[in-house]
C-alpha positions, 0 to 999 in steps of 0.5 A: 827666562829671566835675568838679573843685573846688578850695579857693578861697572857697565851695569848701566851699559847692559841695562840700557842695552836691554830696556827698550825689549824688556820690562824691568822692575827695580828693587833696592836692597841693602843699598844695592840696585837689582833689576828683574828683566822679563824679555819681550816674547821675540828676544827670549828666544835669542841672546842679547848679543843677536837682539842688537844686530840688525834683524833684517839686512837686504843687501844689494838684491837682484832678482830676474825672472823668466817671462815669455819675453825673455829675462826681466830684471824684476829687483835691481841694487835694493838695500834697506835694512830693519831692526826689532822695533821699526817700522818701514813702508814700501810704497809706489805704483802697483808694478813698482816690485812692492810685493815681488819684494815681499815675496823675495823676503819670504822665499816665495818667488815664482820658480826659475827665479834668479836671486842675487845679492844678500838677505840677512834674517837674524844673521842668517843668509836667507838666499841661499837657505835650504827649503825645509830650514826656509819653512822653518822660517816662516809663520814662526819668526816671520809672518806675512799679511797677505793682500787678499783674504779671501785668497789667502784663506783656504775656503774648505777649512774653518778659521780655527783649524787654519790658525791652530796649523802653524801653532801645531807645526811650528810650537808642538801644540796638540789639537786641544791646546792650538784650539784654545791658542787660536781663540785666544788670538782671535779675542786678540785681533778683536774679532766679534764673537771669536768663541763662535767663529772657530768653526766658521768657513772664511765665506762665512764672514765679512771682509774685515773679519777675514782680514781679522783671522789673516792677522791673526794666522800671521801673529800666531807664533810671535814673529819677530817680523811682520811684512803687510802686503796692502793689508787694506785692499778692499776694504771700506774706509772705517774697517780700513782704519781699525785694521791698521789700528790694529796692526800698529798696536800688536806690533808695539806691543810684541816688539817685532819690526813691521814692513807694510806696503801700500800705495797709499801716501796717508797711510804711510804718514800715519803708520810708519818711521821710515819709508822707501819710495820703489818704481821700477824694480829699485828704491827710488828715495829713502828716509824719515817718514816726516823728512820725505814728506817735508823735503819730496827729493825725487822726481817720481815721489813729487809726481806721486804726491801732486797726484793726490786727491786733496780737499778744498779744490774748486768744483771741476778742477783735474787731478794732476797725473803722471804721464805714461805708464810703469814700463814692463819688467821685460822693458825696464830701461838701463838708467833711471827706470823713470826717465820716460815720463820725467820732466826733469830727463837728461840723456845722462838719465838714461845711461846708467841706473844713478847711485843713491845721492844725500838729501838730508842725514838719512835721507836719499834720492836716486836722482842725478838732478836733485839740485836744480830740482830743489832749486826750482821748487824754492 
């Protein structure tokens, strides 16, 4: 697909609207300006009107799970959005609801889960979407890098076949074409000796190599949204950096949106434009990454930063810890989920879940004591 924009009233506005996601070459002829535009792969499948809307819009999402102890509110009042090209991070301790958020977006929640609220992707409501239609989205328009590649990959099939599966299912390629594309993808994710690895099995590869294969599978059909659920778990520090740099490079090249899930503050600082701090199944702080790092607002965010290791500490210095434990899903209080571990708690904190309070433009936190906390930090 190609489009031509000729100088005329309104042409400049149209050109500006598409320039962020197309590669345009200006050609002048007889006093006229002509742009030949080649849209990015994601945009080529849809019209400009859909491209300008939010790619993903999550509004007041609630997820309730069935447990041995009864119904558990796993996600509460979760709202956020992504546009194409956005990079957003979800951060928090284990058990805060980060991975469950990803599973809700993918339509992979446990059996019996109850969902209310809205998840709109490309203008389409996902919470009421039929399973066959959801299957058509997974892998094609929404890709996911799962947390542990050894369990994400099928041990009984060579990796070439596993990459080719989505290409044959979603793009209708024959076996030969799918294998050739699988090789191209392995080369793109910088897997050493890619051609000889097509027929290798997951157990014959290192952790870093398996993670590159999982990334290749997630990117196979050129998705609009990539969800990366702690993609560097169990990898050594050097390989972690290589994998994160690779993901960032591929996201930038394809113009897709990235939702990165991690518990590592350093990863967030280097990788995402905006971060959502999760605790107890809800976002307790949301804002541009640099702004959140500069002006820590919620007590939980402050506690996370205080607990991080720092260079230059005297020998024998004990690291700060957050008292208590993340509550079980069935034990979440009706008010602020962090109340029982918070040094600033008052009775009103336990009464109801606080509404997001503005901290700065685009930056908010769910806390009724933001002024007192900010004043004490000065």
